[in-house]
N, C-alpha and C positions, 0 to 999 in steps of 0.2 A: 504494500500500500504506500509506503514511504517512497519507493522508487517511482511509482506512477505519479505521485504528487510532484516530486522533484523533476521528472521529465516534462511534465506539463508546465511547470514554472519556467524551466529553461527554454522551452519552446516559445512561450509567450514573450519572454525577454528578448529572444533573438528576432522574433517577428517585429517587435517595436523598433529595434535598431536599424532595420533595413528601410523603414518608412520615413526616414528623415528627408527633408527638403533642402537641397543645397543651392537653391536660387537665392541671389542677393538682390535686394531692392534698395534703391537710393532715391532720396527726395531733395528737391530744391524748390524754393518759392522766392519770387522777386518781381519787381516792376517790369512790365513788358513794353511800355511806352506805345501802346496801341491807341487808336482813335476811339474804339468802342470799350474795350476792357483795359483796366489799369494795372492788373495784377495777374500773375500766372503761377500755377503750381505744376511741377513736372515730376513724374516718377519714372525711373529707368530700372527694369528688372533684367539682370544678367542671368541667363539660364545656363545650366551645366553642359548643354550641347552646343556651345559657342554661338548662341543666338541671343537677341535682346528684344524686349518689348518696351516701347516708349509711350507713355500716356501723358497727355497734357490737358489741363483744365484752365479755363479763363474765368476769373471772378471779377466782380465789379470793384470791390474795395479790398484793401489789405486786411481789414478786420474779418472778412469772410473767408479767408484762406483755410482755416481749420475745418470748415464744413465743405471742402471741395469734393469729397466723395459722394455728395448728394446729387451732383451734376453728372452728365454724360461726358466721358473723356474723348479726346481725339487720339486714336491708337495707331502707332506705326511699328513695324517689325523689321528686323534685319539680321545680318550676320556679323560676327566678330572675327577679325584676323589680327595676328600679332605681327608688328613691324618694328623690329629692334626692341626697345624697352617700352614702346607705346602700343596701345591697341587701337585698331581702326574699326569704327562702327559704320557699316554700310547698310543703307536703307534699301529695302525691296518693296515694290508694290506690284501686286498681281503676278508674282513670280519673276518680275523683271527688275534688274538693278537700276537704281535711280542715280542722280548726280549728287546725292547727299552723302558725304563722308565726314566723320568726326574723329579727331585724334583725342584719345583719353588715356588716363592711367587710373587704375583702381586697386584698392586693397580692402581689408576688412572694415575699415572705418569710413572711407570716402571714395568718391569718384570725381576726378578732376578733368575738365575739358580744356584743351589747348587750341590756340589759333595762331596763324602766321601773322606777324606784324609786318610793317613796311620794309624791314630789313631781312625778311624771309626767315626769321627766327621764331621758334615756338614760344608763346607767352601763355601764362596761366589765365584761364577764363573762369567759367562758372564752376563752383564746387558743390557737389551733391553729398549729403550725409546719409549714411546707411541707416535704414529704419528696420529692416528684417534681414 
């Protein structure tokens, strides 16, 4: 009887360890200087299969950003490739590659966007904080 209980307990523990989610989600919110909406909230989820999901919400005021999940987001998807010490996010629509590529670095705490300045050097841009 003790062996059956021990076997059942070990089986349940091992099933729980394989069900973990390894996707990372990063969040940023800032002014977007649009004519209609003045504030934007963006979530980027990095999936373990080298893909990403980008969700954007536009809110009227900065005070409303914490309730952004109540609205419908704009969703984009794409693939991630490694280029030296930076990652390149490439957006795809309807299975076709678009002209949108972003250079990023990410770790367990944050995701940092980079852009080329006028001297063709990478400068730090928007910083996303990890929420999950």
